[in-house]
C-alpha positions in Angstrom: 0.0 0.0 0.0 1.5 3.3 -1.1 1.2 6.6 0.9 1.5 10.1 -0.5 4.1 12.5 0.8 2.2 15.1 2.9 4.4 18.1 2.2 7.5 18.7 0.0 9.1 16.2 -2.2 8.1 15.0 -5.7 4.3 14.7 -5.5 2.8 15.3 -8.9 2.7 11.6 -9.9 1.1 10.8 -6.6 -1.5 13.5 -7.1 -2.4 12.0 -10.4 -2.6 8.5 -9.0 -4.8 9.7 -6.2 -7.0 11.6 -8.6 -7.3 8.5 -10.8 -8.4 6.5 -7.7 -10.9 9.1 -6.7 -12.4 8.9 -10.1 -12.6 5.1 -10.1 -14.2 5.1 -6.6 -16.7 7.8 -7.6 -17.8 5.7 -10.6 -17.9 2.5 -8.4 -20.0 4.1 -5.7 -22.6 5.5 -8.1 -22.7 2.2 -10.0 -23.4 0.3 -6.8 -26.1 2.7 -5.9 -27.6 2.9 -9.4 -27.8 6.6 -9.0 -25.7 9.6 -8.1 -23.5 12.2 -9.8 -20.2 10.6 -11.0 -19.5 13.0 -13.8 -19.6 16.0 -11.4 -17.2 14.0 -9.2 -14.8 13.2 -12.1 -14.4 16.9 -13.0 -13.2 17.9 -9.5 -11.0 14.9 -8.7 -7.7 16.6 -9.4 -8.7 19.5 -7.1 -9.6 17.2 -4.4 -6.4 15.1 -4.8 -4.1 18.1 -4.4 -6.1 19.5 -1.5 -6.2 16.2 0.4 -2.7 15.1 -0.1 -0.8 18.4 0.4 -2.8 21.4 1.7 -5.6 20.2 4.0 -4.6 20.0 7.7 -7.0 17.6 9.3 -7.1 14.8 11.9 -9.8 12.4 10.9 -9.6 10.7 14.3 -10.5 14.0 15.9 -13.0 15.9 13.7 -13.5 18.3 16.6 -9.8 19.2 16.8 -9.8 23.1 17.1 -6.9 23.3 14.7 -8.5 21.3 11.9 -9.0 23.0 8.5 -12.7 23.1 7.5 -13.8 21.6 4.2 -17.3 22.3 2.7 -18.5 20.5 -0.4 -20.8 23.2 -1.6 -21.6 21.2 -4.7 -23.0 18.5 -2.5 -24.2 16.3 -5.4 -20.6 15.4 -6.0 -20.7 13.3 -2.8 -19.1 10.3 -4.4 -15.9 12.3 -4.7 -16.1 13.3 -1.0 -16.7 9.7 0.1 -13.9 8.5 -2.2 -11.6 11.0 -0.5 -12.7 9.8 3.0 -11.8 6.3 1.9 -8.3 7.4 0.6 -7.7 9.1 4.0 -8.7 5.9 5.8 -11.8 7.3 7.4 -14.0 4.6 5.8 -13.4 1.4 4.0 -14.3 0.1 0.5 -17.2 -2.0 1.8 -18.9 1.1 3.2 -18.1 3.1 0.1 -20.3 0.7 -1.9 -23.2 1.3 0.5 -23.6 4.8 -1.1 -27.2 5.9 -1.2 -28.6 2.7 0.3 -31.0 2.7 3.2 -29.2 2.8 6.5 -25.9 3.9 5.0 -24.0 6.9 6.4 -23.2 7.8 2.8 -26.2 9.8 1.7 -26.8 11.2 -1.7 -25.9 14.6 -0.4 -23.7 14.6 2.7 -24.9 15.7 6.2 -23.2 16.0 9.5 -26.0 14.1 11.2 -24.4 10.9 9.6 -20.7 11.7 9.3 -18.5 13.6 11.7 -16.2 15.0 9.0 -19.0 16.8 7.2 -19.2 20.4 8.3 -22.7 21.2 7.0 -25.4 19.7 4.9 -25.2 20.7 1.3 -27.2 20.0 -1.8 -29.3 23.1 -2.0 -26.7 24.9 -4.2 -25.2 28.2 -3.3 -25.0 27.9 0.5 -21.6 26.3 1.1 -19.6 29.5 0.6 -22.0 31.5 2.9 -21.6 29.0 5.7 -17.8 29.0 5.1 -17.8 32.7 5.7 -19.3 32.1 9.1 -16.6 29.5 9.9 -13.8 31.8 8.6 -15.2 34.6 10.8 -15.0 32.3 13.7 -11.4 31.5 13.1 -10.3 35.0 12.4 -12.3 37.0 15.0 -13.2 34.6 17.7 -11.1 31.4 17.9 -8.0 33.2 16.6 -6.7 29.9 15.3 -5.0 29.8 11.8 -7.2 27.1 10.4 -8.3 27.5 6.8 -11.8 27.1 5.3 -11.9 25.4 1.9 -15.1 25.4 -0.1 -15.5 23.4 -3.2 -18.1 25.1 -5.4 -19.6 24.2 -8.8 -19.8 26.8 -11.5 -23.6 26.5 -11.9 -24.2 27.5 -8.3 -22.5 30.8 -8.9 -25.8 32.0 -10.4 -27.3 32.0 -6.9 -27.5 35.3 -5.1 -26.4 33.8 -1.8 -23.0 33.2 -3.3 -22.5 36.9 -4.0 -23.8 37.9 -0.6 -21.1 35.6 0.8 -18.5 36.9 -1.7 -19.0 40.5 -0.7 -19.1 39.8 3.1 -15.9 37.7 2.9 -14.0 40.4 1.1 -15.4 43.1 3.5 -14.1 41.1 6.4 -10.7 40.4 4.8 -11.1 36.7 5.3 -7.8 35.5 3.9 -8.4 32.2 5.7 -11.1 31.4 3.2 -10.5 29.8 -0.2 -13.2 28.9 -2.8 -12.3 26.2 -5.3 -14.6 26.6 -8.2 -15.0 23.6 -10.5 -15.8 25.3 -13.8 -16.8 22.2 -15.8 -19.2 24.1 -18.2 -22.2 21.9 -17.8 -25.1 22.1 -15.4 -28.0 19.8 -15.0 -29.9 20.4 -18.3 -27.1 22.0 -20.4 -24.4 24.6 -20.4 -24.0 27.0 -17.4 -24.4 30.7 -18.0 -20.7 31.5 -18.6 -19.5 28.0 -19.6 -15.7 28.0 -19.6 -15.3 31.8 -19.6 -13.0 32.0 -16.5 -12.5 35.7 -17.2 -16.2 36.3 -16.6 -16.1 34.7 -13.2 -12.8 36.4 -12.4 -14.1 39.9 -13.2 -17.0 39.4 -10.9 -15.0 38.0 -8.0 -12.3 40.7 -8.3 -15.0 43.4 -8.3 -16.1 42.0 -5.0 -12.5 42.2 -3.7 -11.3 38.7 -4.0 -7.8 37.5 -5.0 -8.4 35.2 -8.1 -6.2 32.5 -9.6 -7.2 30.8 -12.8 -5.9 27.3 -13.4 -6.2 24.2 -15.6 -8.1 22.1 -13.1 -6.6 18.9 -14.5 -3.0 20.0 -14.2 -2.1 19.0 -10.6 1.0 21.1 -10.6 -1.0 24.2 -11.6 -3.6 23.4 -9.0 -0.8 22.9 -6.3 0.7 26.3 -7.1 -2.7 27.9 -6.9 -3.4 26.5 -3.5 0.0 27.6 -2.2 -0.8 31.1 -3.5 -4.2 31.0 -1.7 -2.5 30.1 1.5 0.1 32.9 1.2 -2.4 35.6 0.2 -3.0 38.2 3.0 -6.0 40.4 3.5 -8.2 38.9 0.8 -10.2 35.7 0.3 -9.0 33.7 -2.7 -10.9 32.0 -5.4 -9.3 29.3 -7.5 -11.1 29.1 -10.8 -10.4 25.7 -12.2 -11.3 24.9 -15.9 -12.3 21.3 -15.9 -14.2 18.8 -18.0 -17.3 17.1 -16.7 -16.8 13.3 -16.8 -13.0 13.7 -17.1 -11.2 10.5 -17.7 -14.0 8.6 -19.4 -14.1 9.4 -23.1 -17.8 8.6 -23.6 -18.8 10.9 -20.7 -16.4 13.9 -21.2 -18.2 17.2 -21.7 -21.3 15.3 -22.6 -24.8 16.6 -21.8 -27.5 14.4 -20.5 -25.4 12.5 -17.9 -25.9 14.7 -14.9 -27.3 12.8 -11.9 -26.9 9.4 -13.6 -24.5 6.5 -13.1 -22.3 5.9 -16.2 -24.0 3.6 -18.7 -21.1 1.1 -18.7 -19.4 1.5 -15.3 -17.1 -1.5 -15.8 -15.7 -0.2 -19.0 -15.3 3.3 -17.4 -13.4 1.7 -14.5 -11.1 -0.2 -16.8 -10.5 2.9 -18.9 -9.5 4.8 -15.7 -7.1 2.0 -14.8 -9.0 0.0 -12.3 -9.4 0.2 -8.6 -6.5 1.5 -6.5 -5.3 1.0 -2.9 -3.7 4.3 -2.3 -3.8 5.7 1.2 -3.2 9.3 1.9 -1.4 10.7 5.0 -3.3 13.9 5.5 -1.2 16.5 7.3 -2.1 16.8 11.0 -3.3 20.2 12.2 -1.1 22.3 14.5 -1.7 22.2 18.2 -4.5 24.6 19.1 -6.8 25.5 21.9 -10.0 27.5 22.0 -9.8 29.9 24.8 -13.5 30.5 25.3 -15.2 31.3 28.6 -18.5 29.6 28.1 -19.9 30.8 31.4 -18.0 33.8 32.7 -20.5 35.2 35.2 -23.9 34.9 36.9 -26.8 35.7 34.6 -28.6 38.8 35.8 -31.6 39.3 33.6 -33.3 42.7 33.4 -36.2 43.2 35.8 -39.5 45.0 35.0 -42.3 46.3 37.1 -45.8 44.9 36.7 -48.0 47.3 34.7 -45.0 49.0 33.0 -45.2 49.1 29.3 -42.1 47.6 27.5 -41.7 46.3 24.0 -40.7 42.7 23.8 -38.0 43.7 21.3 -36.5 45.9 23.9 -36.5 43.0 26.4 -34.9 40.8 23.8 -32.0 43.2 23.4 -31.5 43.8 27.1 -31.7 40.1 27.9 -29.3 39.2 25.1 -26.7 41.7 26.4 -27.1 40.2 29.8 -26.7 36.7 28.5 -23.6 37.8 26.6 -22.1 39.0 29.9 -22.8 35.7 31.6 -21.7 33.5 28.7 -18.7 34.0 26.6 -19.9 31.6 23.9 -22.9 33.7 22.9 -22.5 35.8 19.7 -25.0 38.1 18.0 -25.6 38.8 14.3 -27.9 41.4 12.8 -29.1 42.3 9.3 -28.5 46.1 9.5 -31.6 46.7 11.6 -30.0 46.4 15.1 -31.5 49.7 16.2 -34.9 48.2 15.5 -34.4 44.6 16.7 -32.4 46.0 19.6 -29.5 43.7 18.9 -27.4 46.9 19.1 -27.6 46.6 22.9 -25.5 43.4 22.6 -23.1 45.2 20.2 -22.5 48.0 22.7 -21.7 45.6 25.5 -19.8 42.9 23.5 -18.6 44.4 20.2 -16.0 41.6 19.7 -18.8 39.1 19.5 -21.1 41.1 17.3 -21.4 40.6 13.6 -23.1 43.1 11.3 -24.2 41.2 8.2 -26.0 44.2 6.6 -29.1 43.6 4.4 -28.2 40.1 3.3 -30.5 37.7 5.2 -29.2 34.6 3.6 -25.7 35.4 4.6 -27.0 36.4 8.1 -28.4 33.0 8.8 -25.6 31.1 7.0 -23.0 32.9 9.0 -24.9 31.9 12.1 -24.8 28.3 11.0 -21.0 28.5 10.4 -20.5 30.0 13.8 -22.7 27.4 15.5 -20.6 24.6 13.8 -17.6 26.1 15.4 -19.1 25.8 18.9 -20.6 29.3 19.4 -24.2 30.0 20.4 -25.5 32.5 17.8 -28.5 34.8 18.0 -29.3 36.2 14.5 -31.9 39.0 14.4 -33.8 40.9 11.7 -37.4 41.7 10.9 -39.6 38.6 10.9 -40.8 39.4 7.4 -37.2 39.4 6.1 -36.3 36.0 7.5 -38.6 34.5 4.8 -35.8 35.3 2.3 -33.5 33.0 4.2 -36.0 30.1 4.6 -33.9 27.7 2.5 -30.8 28.4 4.6 -32.9 27.7 7.7 -34.2 24.5 6.1 -30.7 23.3 5.4 -29.6 24.3 8.9 -32.2 21.9 10.3 -30.9 19.2 7.9 -27.5 19.9 9.3 -28.7 19.6 12.9 -27.4 23.1 13.5 -28.1 24.8 16.8 -29.0 28.4 16.3 -31.3 31.1 17.6 -33.2 33.3 15.2 -35.2 36.3 16.3 -37.8 38.1 14.2 -39.0 41.5 15.3 -41.8 43.7 13.8 -44.2 40.8 13.6 -47.8 41.1 12.5 -50.1 43.9 11.7 -49.4 45.4 15.1 -46.4 47.2 13.6 -48.9 49.7 12.2 -48.2 52.3 9.6 -45.2 50.7 7.8 -47.6 48.5 5.9 -47.6 44.9 4.6 -44.1 44.7 3.2 -42.7 45.0 6.7 -45.2 42.7 8.5 -44.1 39.2 9.5 -47.4 37.3 8.9 -46.1 33.9 7.7 -43.1 33.4 10.1 -44.8 31.1 12.6 -45.9 28.8 9.9 -42.4 28.8 8.3 -40.6 28.0 11.5 -43.2 25.5 12.8 -42.6 23.5 9.6 -38.8 23.2 10.2 -38.0 19.8 11.7 -37.0 19.7 15.4 -37.6 23.5 15.7 -38.7 25.5 18.7 -41.1 28.5 18.2 -41.6 31.0 20.9 -43.8 34.1 21.0 -43.7 36.0 24.3 -46.3 38.6 25.3 -44.3 40.7 27.8 -40.8 41.7 28.8 -40.1 39.3 31.7 -41.4 36.4 29.6 -39.2 37.5 26.7 -36.1 37.7 28.9 -36.6 34.3 30.3 -37.1 32.7 26.9 -34.1 34.4 25.4 -32.0 32.8 28.1 -33.7 29.4 27.8 -33.0 29.4 24.0 -29.3 29.2 24.5 -29.5 25.6 25.9 -32.0 24.2 23.4 -31.2 22.0 20.4 -32.0 22.7 16.8 -33.4 25.8 15.2 -35.0 28.1 17.7 -37.2 31.1 16.7 -38.3 33.9 18.9 -41.0 36.4 17.7 -40.9 39.9 19.1 -43.3 42.8 19.0 -42.5 46.4 18.0 -44.8 48.3 20.3 -44.8 48.4 24.0 -47.1 46.0 25.9 -48.0 45.8 29.6 -45.8 43.7 31.9 -48.0 40.9 33.1 -45.5 38.6 34.9 -43.4 39.0 38.0 -39.6 38.5 38.1 -39.9 35.0 39.6 -42.2 33.5 37.0 -40.9 30.5 35.0 -41.7 29.8 31.4 -40.7 26.3 30.5 -40.5 25.6 26.8 -43.5 23.5 25.8 -45.6 25.2 28.5 -48.3 27.9 28.6 -49.9 30.2 31.2 -53.5 30.2 32.1 -54.2 33.9 32.9 -57.9 33.7 33.6 -60.0 30.7 34.6 -63.0 29.6 36.6 -65.2 26.6 36.8 -67.9 28.5 34.9 -65.9 29.4 31.8 -67.9 29.2 28.7 -65.0 28.9 26.3 -61.2 29.3 26.1 -59.4 32.1 24.2 -55.9 31.0 23.2 -53.6 33.8 22.3 -49.9 34.7 22.1 -47.8 37.8 21.9 -49.8 41.0 21.3 -53.2 39.2 21.2 -52.8 38.0 24.8 -53.4 41.6 25.9 -56.4 41.9 23.6 -57.8 38.6 24.9 -57.5 39.8 28.5 -59.3 43.0 27.7 -62.0 41.1 26.0 -62.3 38.7 28.9 -62.7 41.5 31.3 -65.5 43.1 29.3 -67.2 39.7 28.9 -67.0 39.0 32.6 -68.9 42.2 33.3 -71.6 40.9 31.0 -71.7 37.6 32.9 -69.8 35.6 30.3 -66.7 34.1 31.9 -64.0 32.9 29.6 -60.6 31.3 30.1 -57.5 32.9 28.7 -54.4 30.9 27.8 -51.1 32.6 26.9 -49.6 30.1 24.4 -46.0 31.5 24.5 -44.6 28.2 23.3 -46.1 27.7 19.9 -43.9 24.7 19.2 -43.8 22.4 21.2 -47.3 23.2 22.2 -48.8 22.6 25.7 -51.1 19.7 24.9 -52.1 19.0 28.5 -53.4 22.6 29.2 -55.2 22.8 25.8 -56.9 19.4 26.3 -58.0 20.3 29.8 -59.4 23.6 28.5 -61.2 21.8 25.7 -62.7 19.3 28.1 -63.7 21.9 30.6 -65.0 24.7 28.4 -66.0 22.9 25.2 -64.7 25.4 22.7 -61.3 27.0 21.8 -61.0 30.3 20.1 -57.6 31.1 18.8 -56.5 34.7 18.1 -53.3 35.5 16.3 -51.5 38.4 14.6 -50.5 36.0 11.8 -52.0 34.3 8.8 -54.5 31.6 9.6 -52.5 29.0 7.8 -49.8 27.3 9.9 -50.0 29.6 12.9 -51.4 29.4 16.4 -54.6 27.9 15.3 -52.9 25.0 13.6 -50.5 24.6 16.6 -53.6 24.2 18.9 -55.1 21.7 16.5 -51.9 19.7 16.7 -52.6 19.1 20.4 -55.4 16.8 19.3 -53.7 15.1 16.4 -53.1 11.8 18.2 -56.7 10.8 18.0 -57.9 12.7 21.1 -61.4 14.2 20.7 -61.2 17.4 18.8 -63.1 20.3 20.4 -65.0 23.0 18.6 -62.2 25.3 17.3 -62.7 28.7 15.9 -59.9 31.0 14.6 -59.4 34.7 14.4 -56.4 35.6 12.2 -55.2 38.0 9.6 -56.7 37.7 6.2 -56.2 39.8 3.1 -53.5 42.3 2.6 -53.4 45.1 5.2 -52.7 48.7 4.4 -51.2 51.5 6.5 -52.9 52.4 9.7 -52.1 52.8 13.4 -51.5 49.6 15.4 -54.9 49.8 17.1 -56.6 50.3 13.7 -54.7 47.4 12.2 -55.8 45.0 15.0 -59.4 46.2 14.6 -59.3 45.9 10.8 -57.9 42.4 11.0 -60.6 41.3 13.5 -58.1 40.4 16.3 -58.6 43.2 18.8 -60.4 43.0 22.1 -63.7 44.2 20.6 -63.6 41.6 17.8 -62.7 38.8 20.3 -65.6 39.7 22.6 -68.0 39.8 19.6 -66.8 36.4 18.5 -67.3 35.0 22.0 -70.8 36.4 22.2 -71.8 34.6 19.0 -70.1 31.3 20.0 -71.6 31.0 23.5 -75.0 31.0 22.0 -74.1 27.7 20.2 -71.7 26.0 22.5 -73.2 22.8 24.0 -72.1 22.5 27.6 
């Protein structure tokens, strides 16, 4: 069994032999699966061979080693190449390689860190790898202060994605010279040629305009690639893009630069393997990372959350900013990111207290969330904030973060029609549905300042994607400083044995529901009021008890009817339990500009509308 020389010495022939083996194993894996993307793997094999054998510093026995370089396969469909590289590095064996894409295998069609410890982030939704790489590079340069490098292998087709250029600008702005993008310019996409085909100058002009150092190479000349990667490692003050002209299907004459083979195993895999020279047994000694330590104080002090007086009026967005700043004082692993609206989200309060752990991502929400994913993968606890409406732009990044099993906190302010005069473009009205649909997510919607502060702190220790919805306007403080708000719980704010129905609300509508209940009580119509601050997971026990005892649930939400609080309440009965009578008040149509009170009234979710709905319902509820 031959081993490559990790640094120095005559390596070109070994690079070529390794690239040949990577090609053969990519073809074999796809053939065994009967599916996959071997041609996209063949084009990038020389890039991978040089990177793996000479430039990557990585301990496969310790994927959590703080000094490890980070590698992201942004063109995630080329997973056969990644798995072939893992085999060459001794991380997996040939038997496992041939389980590619089979049920129960760790080797999925597109790689995820849920299955393999060496995978940094789930890829496959093209255009996100570089953006996450920016987050990791920011961590290395500004937080960890460890000289690891972040290598991102991109395809040329994905450079049509806007997220790539959000990432490109941010990387250059932050002078991330520890970030290198390897672009496999193989000319062909899924259905035909890419936009710029083999025009490396077109890509170079764009990247240079964004402030990148650019090196163009023949992607099949291993010595040319080697020189380019050395140049990337020695470039200071700028991220580097290596633009590699390659041939899709390289090494198999019948597949080279041929349309119609994307996403398919080669028609005659045995002939292709023979043409490539047959299977190899080469093992690579990947260079070990330098000794490194992360000097991070995870809990540097006692958490002193802000305190609020009952009856005072405080916006939950203000409480979020104050609580986050306090959490940052208590925990050195908490970081904050904002989308150039920190004065509105109140993330700026964290920035003033902890500027070294604050990241301004400007108006680039995909990069905002992707950077948070990258920071989370490096062990930080990120809180990323913007308007709730604008997080919809980043939904695909959120979706892929969940696939990755990433732990991050997202905060959406200016939710609902309650923001008032700014109008519908600024109103988050779909965000609860969006985040409820994310697997393993937590969705929280506090109604007052103490509740917000407690939930901000609780989010830090949860798993998965966590979303907190905040309100622009001030709302009365309902809860005392000692009140607890367990995730998955709720608060019953009014109840009696004579309740005619239950009003379930969250956030701003809690206060409307309480006002309606007080008015109805004066009329002799007692109703229960539940503050459903945990929208996901939902408090099944309390809701079932309310349904059993009052016979009818009325949900009220400053959100679209689809996917919001009403659907969350309905989920409490989705296991076959008797479903109560359920009526929903929610935002329909497209609002205009008006004051917050006028908006709530027009949407039919203010106190008067709630009371009117209750009066109609109690006439028909069978007790």
